[in-house]
Each structure stands twice: as C-alpha cells, then as structure tokens.
MDTraj code that builds the backbone (N, CA, C; nanometers):
import mdtraj as md
import numpy as np

residues = "VAL GLN LEU GLN ALA SER GLY GLY GLY LEU VAL GLN ALA GLY GLY SER LEU ARG LEU SER CYS ALA ALA SER GLY ARG THR PHE ASP GLY ASN VAL MET GLY TRP PHE ARG GLN ALA PRO GLY LYS GLU ARG GLU PHE VAL ALA SER ILE ASN TRP THR GLY ASP HIS THR TYR TYR ALA ASP SER VAL LYS GLY ARG PHE THR ILE SER ARG ASP ASN ALA LYS SER THR VAL TYR LEU GLN MET ASN SER LEU LYS PRO GLU ASP THR GLY VAL TYR TYR CYS ASN ILE ARG HIS SER GLY GLN GLY VAL ASN VAL TRP GLY PRO GLY THR GLN VAL THR VAL SER SER".split()
xyz = np.array([
    [0.0834, -0.1204, 0.0005],
    [-0.0109, -0.0028, 0.0079],
    [0.0945, 0.1242, 0.0109],
    [0.0487, 0.2222, -0.0759],
    [0.1170, 0.3546, -0.0792],
    [0.0108, 0.4626, -0.0579],
    [0.0543, 0.5689, 0.0011],
    [-0.0294, 0.6751, 0.0258],
    [0.0371, 0.8081, -0.0257],
    [-0.0540, 0.8915, -0.0908],
    [0.0012, 1.0147, -0.1343],
    [-0.0927, 1.1297, -0.0917],
    [-0.0547, 1.2210, -0.0034],
    [-0.1322, 1.3363, 0.0516],
    [-0.1087, 1.4560, -0.0421],
    [-0.2033, 1.5366, -0.0498],
    [-0.1956, 1.6672, -0.1121],
    [-0.2936, 1.7709, -0.0548],
    [-0.2792, 1.8928, -0.0764],
    [-0.3701, 1.9979, -0.0359],
    [-0.3194, 2.0879, 0.0759],
    [-0.1852, 2.0609, 0.1251],
    [-0.1401, 2.1455, 0.2162],
    [-0.1016, 2.2746, 0.1567],
    [-0.0644, 2.3740, 0.2418],
    [-0.0279, 2.5097, 0.2114],
    [-0.0240, 2.6054, 0.3131],
    [-0.0152, 2.7392, 0.2736],
    [-0.0147, 2.8485, 0.3633],
    [-0.1400, 2.9091, 0.3654],
    [-0.2069, 2.9361, 0.4764],
    [-0.3318, 3.0008, 0.4947],
    [-0.3362, 3.0887, 0.6121],
    [-0.4120, 3.2009, 0.6115],
    [-0.4277, 3.2840, 0.7276],
    [-0.5217, 3.2193, 0.8195],
    [-0.5015, 3.2604, 0.9501],
    [-0.5972, 3.2175, 1.0547],
    [-0.7387, 3.2489, 1.0153],
    [-0.8274, 3.1426, 1.0471],
    [-0.9613, 3.1631, 1.0044],
    [-0.9966, 3.1073, 0.8742],
    [-0.8887, 3.0768, 0.8021],
    [-0.9124, 3.0202, 0.6667],
    [-0.9361, 2.8820, 0.6637],
    [-0.9478, 2.8224, 0.5420],
    [-0.9735, 2.6743, 0.5222],
    [-0.8791, 2.6091, 0.4262],
    [-0.8630, 2.4795, 0.4516],
    [-0.7828, 2.3944, 0.3555],
    [-0.8534, 2.2567, 0.3518],
    [-0.8353, 2.1911, 0.2494],
    [-0.8768, 2.0552, 0.2264],
    [-0.7756, 1.9568, 0.1926],
    [-0.7347, 1.8718, 0.2784],
    [-0.6368, 1.7784, 0.2441],
    [-0.6929, 1.6437, 0.1927],
    [-0.6225, 1.5875, 0.0898],
    [-0.6652, 1.4632, 0.0315],
    [-0.5571, 1.3543, 0.0383],
    [-0.5835, 1.2345, 0.0496],
    [-0.4946, 1.1259, 0.0677],
    [-0.5414, 1.0132, -0.0157],
    [-0.4652, 0.9725, -0.1167],
    [-0.5146, 0.8657, -0.2073],
    [-0.4229, 0.7437, -0.1816],
    [-0.4922, 0.6290, -0.1672],
    [-0.4246, 0.5031, -0.1473],
    [-0.4110, 0.4273, -0.2731],
    [-0.3075, 0.3575, -0.2883],
    [-0.2859, 0.2642, -0.4089],
    [-0.2325, 0.1343, -0.3652],
    [-0.2515, 0.0365, -0.4394],
    [-0.1951, -0.0995, -0.4044],
    [-0.3139, -0.1740, -0.3400],
    [-0.2710, -0.2696, -0.2591],
    [-0.3762, -0.3569, -0.1980],
    [-0.4122, -0.2946, -0.0697],
    [-0.5280, -0.2284, -0.0676],
    [-0.5660, -0.1602, 0.0556],
    [-0.6657, -0.2455, 0.1465],
    [-0.7266, -0.3342, 0.1065],
    [-0.8223, -0.4207, 0.1812],
    [-0.9427, -0.3498, 0.2205],
    [-1.0521, -0.4119, 0.1902],
    [-1.1853, -0.3553, 0.2402],
    [-1.1823, -0.3668, 0.3943],
    [-1.2474, -0.2711, 0.4573],
    [-1.2654, -0.2769, 0.6043],
    [-1.1525, -0.2011, 0.6693],
    [-1.0642, -0.1266, 0.5950],
    [-0.9633, -0.0528, 0.6567],
    [-1.0234, 0.0734, 0.7199],
    [-0.9292, 0.1341, 0.8139],
    [-0.9505, 0.2570, 0.8865],
    [-0.8553, 0.3527, 0.8300],
    [-0.8918, 0.4631, 0.7932],
    [-0.7967, 0.5738, 0.7548],
    [-0.8090, 0.6948, 0.8447],
    [-0.7021, 0.7582, 0.8594],
    [-0.6887, 0.8649, 0.9548],
    [-0.5849, 0.9731, 0.9190],
    [-0.5883, 1.0765, 0.9954],
    [-0.4955, 1.1857, 0.9810],
    [-0.4310, 1.2096, 1.1192],
    [-0.3018, 1.2336, 1.1080],
    [-0.2222, 1.2715, 1.2404],
    [-0.1447, 1.4016, 1.1879],
    [-0.0731, 1.4708, 1.2967],
    [-0.0010, 1.5874, 1.2523],
    [0.1119, 1.5925, 1.3478],
    [0.2165, 1.6576, 1.3049],
    [0.3324, 1.6822, 1.3917],
    [0.3861, 1.8257, 1.3824],
    [0.3736, 1.9031, 1.4861],
    [0.4176, 2.0369, 1.4795],
    [0.5681, 2.0340, 1.5272],
    [0.6439, 2.1379, 1.4851],
    [0.7838, 2.1428, 1.5137],
    [0.8140, 2.1290, 1.6747],
    [0.9069, 2.0402, 1.6951],
    [0.9466, 2.0109, 1.8289],
    [0.8413, 1.9350, 1.9099],
    [0.7442, 1.8801, 1.8527],
    [0.6474, 1.8107, 1.9189],
    [0.6326, 1.6693, 1.8715],
    [0.5640, 1.5791, 1.9387],
    [0.5426, 1.4454, 1.8896],
    [0.4288, 1.4448, 1.7918],
    [0.4179, 1.3447, 1.7153],
    [0.3011, 1.3250, 1.6289],
    [0.1817, 1.2946, 1.7100],
    [0.0652, 1.3703, 1.6719],
    [-0.0537, 1.3440, 1.7439],
    [-0.1763, 1.3160, 1.6482],
    [-0.2739, 1.2368, 1.7039],
    [-0.3874, 1.2117, 1.6378],
    [-0.4742, 1.3267, 1.6009],
    [-0.5326, 1.3247, 1.4874],
    [-0.6220, 1.4357, 1.4393],
    [-0.7634, 1.3729, 1.4198],
    [-0.7825, 1.2810, 1.3364],
    [-0.9140, 1.2338, 1.3085],
    [-0.8948, 1.0966, 1.2423],
    [-1.0059, 1.0113, 1.2501],
    [-1.0007, 0.8882, 1.1719],
    [-1.1440, 0.8571, 1.1399],
    [-1.1556, 0.7647, 1.0359],
    [-1.2842, 0.7185, 0.9814],
    [-1.2806, 0.5842, 0.9499],
    [-1.4002, 0.5157, 0.9831],
    [-1.3973, 0.3633, 0.9526],
    [-1.4252, 0.3419, 0.8048],
    [-1.4435, 0.2161, 0.7658],
    [-1.4520, 0.1777, 0.6254],
    [-1.5966, 0.2345, 0.5716],
    [-1.6977, 0.2198, 0.6423],
    [-1.8296, 0.2562, 0.6021],
    [-1.8527, 0.4115, 0.6250],
    [-1.7647, 0.4798, 0.6949],
    [-1.7764, 0.6188, 0.7156],
    [-1.8812, 0.6642, 0.8217],
    [-1.9405, 0.5592, 0.8840],
    [-2.0403, 0.5996, 0.9892],
    [-1.9883, 0.6163, 1.1275],
    [-1.8472, 0.6003, 1.1349],
    [-1.7820, 0.6196, 1.2697],
    [-1.6642, 0.7066, 1.2403],
    [-1.6611, 0.8295, 1.2977],
    [-1.5511, 0.9151, 1.2859],
    [-1.5108, 0.9678, 1.4278],
    [-1.3945, 0.9888, 1.4467],
    [-1.3316, 1.0279, 1.5708],
    [-1.2507, 1.1563, 1.5504],
    [-1.2394, 1.2432, 1.6437],
    [-1.1608, 1.3574, 1.6326],
    [-1.0890, 1.3910, 1.7589],
    [-0.9839, 1.4500, 1.7458],
    [-0.9119, 1.5146, 1.8650],
    [-0.9998, 1.6213, 1.9144],
    [-0.9943, 1.6460, 2.0477],
    [-1.0648, 1.7552, 2.1066],
    [-1.0436, 1.8928, 2.0417],
    [-0.9077, 1.9036, 2.0072],
    [-0.8609, 2.0360, 1.9646],
    [-0.9169, 2.0669, 1.8286],
    [-0.9816, 1.9762, 1.7543],
    [-1.0243, 2.0028, 1.6175],
    [-1.1651, 1.9799, 1.5971],
    [-1.2353, 1.9274, 1.7040],
    [-1.3840, 1.9018, 1.7004],
    [-1.4513, 2.0286, 1.6579],
    [-1.5521, 2.0187, 1.5725],
    [-1.6369, 2.1292, 1.5334],
    [-1.5642, 2.2189, 1.4175],
    [-1.4345, 2.1813, 1.3900],
    [-1.3687, 2.2653, 1.2911],
    [-1.3140, 2.1790, 1.1690],
    [-1.2873, 2.0642, 1.1921],
    [-1.2375, 1.9634, 1.0968],
    [-1.3443, 1.8573, 1.0709],
    [-1.3470, 1.8145, 0.9454],
    [-1.4382, 1.7070, 0.9103],
    [-1.3575, 1.6044, 0.8218],
    [-1.3669, 1.4939, 0.8649],
    [-1.3010, 1.3713, 0.7793],
    [-1.4032, 1.2964, 0.7055],
    [-1.3679, 1.2596, 0.5857],
    [-1.4606, 1.1915, 0.4948],
    [-1.3818, 1.0874, 0.4131],
    [-1.4456, 1.0023, 0.3409],
    [-1.3764, 0.9115, 0.2519],
    [-1.4604, 0.8750, 0.1292],
    [-1.3927, 0.8429, 0.0248],
    [-1.4622, 0.7927, -0.0969],
    [-1.3850, 0.6579, -0.1357],
    [-1.4484, 0.5489, -0.1000],
    [-1.3928, 0.4194, -0.1221],
    [-1.3697, 0.3926, -0.2731],
    [-1.4552, 0.4314, -0.3565],
    [-1.4374, 0.4132, -0.4905],
    [-1.3039, 0.4709, -0.5433],
    [-1.2660, 0.5805, -0.4815],
    [-1.1329, 0.6536, -0.5206],
    [-1.0183, 0.6057, -0.4244],
    [-1.0491, 0.5257, -0.3213],
    [-0.9489, 0.4948, -0.2143],
    [-0.8892, 0.6177, -0.1617],
    [-0.9740, 0.7187, -0.1308],
    [-0.9189, 0.8481, -0.0868],
    [-0.9950, 0.8924, 0.0373],
    [-0.9145, 0.9497, 0.1293],
    [-0.9681, 1.0137, 0.2510],
    [-0.9394, 1.1634, 0.2476],
    [-1.0334, 1.2332, 0.2970],
    [-1.0212, 1.3859, 0.3000],
    [-1.0247, 1.4410, 0.4399],
    [-0.9715, 1.5626, 0.4519],
    [-0.9722, 1.6341, 0.5817],
    [-1.0164, 1.7764, 0.5479],
    [-1.1283, 1.8165, 0.5702],
    [-1.1679, 1.9576, 0.5497],
    [-1.1385, 2.0271, 0.6812],
    [-1.0568, 2.1296, 0.6658],
    [-1.0129, 2.2063, 0.7901],
    [-1.0665, 2.3455, 0.7734],
    [-1.1540, 2.3896, 0.8656],
    [-1.2126, 2.5225, 0.8641],
    [-1.1598, 2.5914, 0.9971],
    [-1.1837, 2.7225, 0.9887],
    [-1.1442, 2.8065, 1.1097],
    [-1.0098, 2.7712, 1.1642],
    [-0.9119, 2.7657, 1.0751],
    [-0.7752, 2.7195, 1.1102],
    [-0.7147, 2.8261, 1.1962],
    [-0.6295, 2.7657, 1.2877],
    [-0.5622, 2.8368, 1.3958],
    [-0.4143, 2.8234, 1.3692],
    [-0.3269, 2.9196, 1.4147],
    [-0.1847, 2.9033, 1.4073],
    [-0.1406, 2.7666, 1.4799],
    [-0.2083, 2.7252, 1.5787],
    [-0.1587, 2.6079, 1.6468],
    [-0.1955, 2.4762, 1.5565],
    [-0.2674, 2.4962, 1.4524],
    [-0.2882, 2.3805, 1.3630],
    [-0.1717, 2.3516, 1.2712],
    [-0.0736, 2.4546, 1.2754],
    [0.0482, 2.4391, 1.1790],
    [0.1154, 2.3095, 1.2156],
    [0.1633, 2.2422, 1.1090],
    [0.2391, 2.1191, 1.1282],
    [0.2344, 2.0416, 0.9923],
    [0.3060, 1.9197, 1.0019],
    [0.3056, 1.8366, 0.8896],
    [0.1931, 1.7326, 0.9204],
    [0.1032, 1.7193, 0.8185],
    [-0.0110, 1.6249, 0.8321],
    [0.0252, 1.4984, 0.7611],
    [0.0012, 1.3936, 0.8292],
    [0.0266, 1.2593, 0.7759],
    [-0.1031, 1.1734, 0.7608],
    [-0.1288, 1.1150, 0.6599],
    [-0.2412, 1.0216, 0.6490],
    [-0.1886, 0.8754, 0.6785],
    [-0.2909, 0.8059, 0.7260],
    [-0.2535, 0.6675, 0.7696],
    [-0.3645, 0.5744, 0.7284],
    [-0.3183, 0.4518, 0.6957],
    [-0.4350, 0.3445, 0.6640],
    [-0.3828, 0.2223, 0.7385],
    [-0.4871, 0.1566, 0.8102],
    [-0.4547, 0.0441, 0.8878],
    [-0.5718, -0.0620, 0.8753],
    [-0.5317, -0.1882, 0.8850],
    [-0.6244, -0.2960, 0.8743],
    [-0.5633, -0.4042, 0.9730],
    [-0.6109, -0.4054, 1.0899],
    [-0.5398, -0.4945, 1.1884],
    [-0.5419, -0.6419, 1.1458],
    [-0.6504, -0.6829, 1.0747],
    [-0.6664, -0.8243, 1.0402],
    [-0.5625, -0.8583, 0.9371],
    [-0.5155, -0.7639, 0.8536],
    [-0.4253, -0.7897, 0.7430],
    [-0.2902, -0.7417, 0.7819],
    [-0.2763, -0.6935, 0.8976],
    [-0.1480, -0.6441, 0.9398],
    [-0.0917, -0.5262, 0.8662],
    [-0.1893, -0.4382, 0.8270],
    [-0.1521, -0.3129, 0.7519],
    [-0.1486, -0.1935, 0.8387],
    [-0.0392, -0.1224, 0.8281],
    [-0.0276, -0.0001, 0.8984],
    [0.0618, 0.0955, 0.8275],
    [0.0166, 0.1684, 0.7457],
    [0.1009, 0.2524, 0.6526],
    [0.0766, 0.3910, 0.6575],
    [0.2023, 0.4706, 0.6450],
    [0.1879, 0.6131, 0.6632],
    [0.2304, 0.6802, 0.5325],
    [0.1585, 0.7858, 0.4984],
    [0.1909, 0.8770, 0.3959],
    [0.3173, 0.9609, 0.4271],
    [0.3725, 1.0293, 0.3287],
    [0.4923, 1.1157, 0.3306],
    [0.4710, 1.2468, 0.4088],
    [0.3311, 1.2907, 0.4263],
    [0.3094, 1.4073, 0.4856],
    [0.2842, 1.5308, 0.4021],
    [0.2175, 1.6254, 0.4419],
    [0.1967, 1.7456, 0.3660],
    [0.1999, 1.8593, 0.4721],
    [0.2658, 1.9712, 0.4372],
    [0.2854, 2.0852, 0.5322],
    [0.1588, 2.1744, 0.5287],
    [0.1218, 2.2090, 0.6398],
    [0.0120, 2.3064, 0.6596],
    [0.0659, 2.4095, 0.7481],
    [0.0548, 2.5334, 0.7112],
    [0.1069, 2.6551, 0.7826],
    [-0.0104, 2.7552, 0.8060],
    [-0.0426, 2.7824, 0.9203],
    [-0.1430, 2.8828, 0.9427],
    [-0.0820, 3.0042, 0.9996],
    [-0.0876, 3.1186, 0.9382],
    [-0.0361, 3.2463, 0.9871],
    [-0.1337, 3.3271, 1.0728],
    [-0.0740, 3.3965, 1.1694],
    [-0.1727, 3.4707, 1.2481],
    [-0.1918, 3.6160, 1.1890],
])
top = md.Topology()
chain = top.add_chain()
for i, resn in enumerate(residues, 1):
    res = top.add_residue(resn, chain, resSeq=i)
    for name in ("N", "CA", "C"):
        top.add_atom(name, md.element.get_by_symbol(name[0]), res)
traj = md.Trajectory(xyz[None], top)
C-alpha cells in the first residue's frame, strides 16, 4: 500500500484547507483511515479517523467542530476539511491506513500546513 497526500499550504488564521490522501495498491476492504499531525518540536498526534463505511468518525478535542474527515472508497481516498484554522494547527499532516486483520499500518509522506496569525 502507498499513500500520497496533497492539499497542504499556507493560509491565514480563520481560513480553510482541504487535504486529500489517495491510497494505491492492496488496501483491503474494512480498513480505517486517519490523519495525524506533527508540529515542530512536538510528537506526532492524532487528528481524526474514519472507519470503512464512514459512519464512525473520531476527532481530537482540539479540532472538533472545525475539521471534518470523509472518504470515498471508490477512489480509495480520504479527505480532511479544515475550517477556522488556527496558528496552532500548523504542522506536517500525515495520513494513515490500517487494517489490523491484514497487518496493514502504512503512513503517507506528509503534507505541510502553515497557518499564519
């Protein structure tokens, strides 16, 4: 499995960005996809995740009400709509795909998000 993320960039506080992450290769039905981020000097942290059918989503408290995760299984793609961005949202955003039954846990290369104040 390979992941390729896109959509990062520079935005002013209060603005919006939409990240996309496309999976290729053998992804396996039933996988869970998610987004994590890492700010300079900090550890990587969970942002959001979504199950295969899209009816279960989870968010970090810091992004609830501002970020929305979704997926399109026909395109093997997960999205992260980020609204009302804050400078503390700045970091490298990584997408992840996992399927515990198949032993899959793959990370994408990351995309930079910078929010200016």
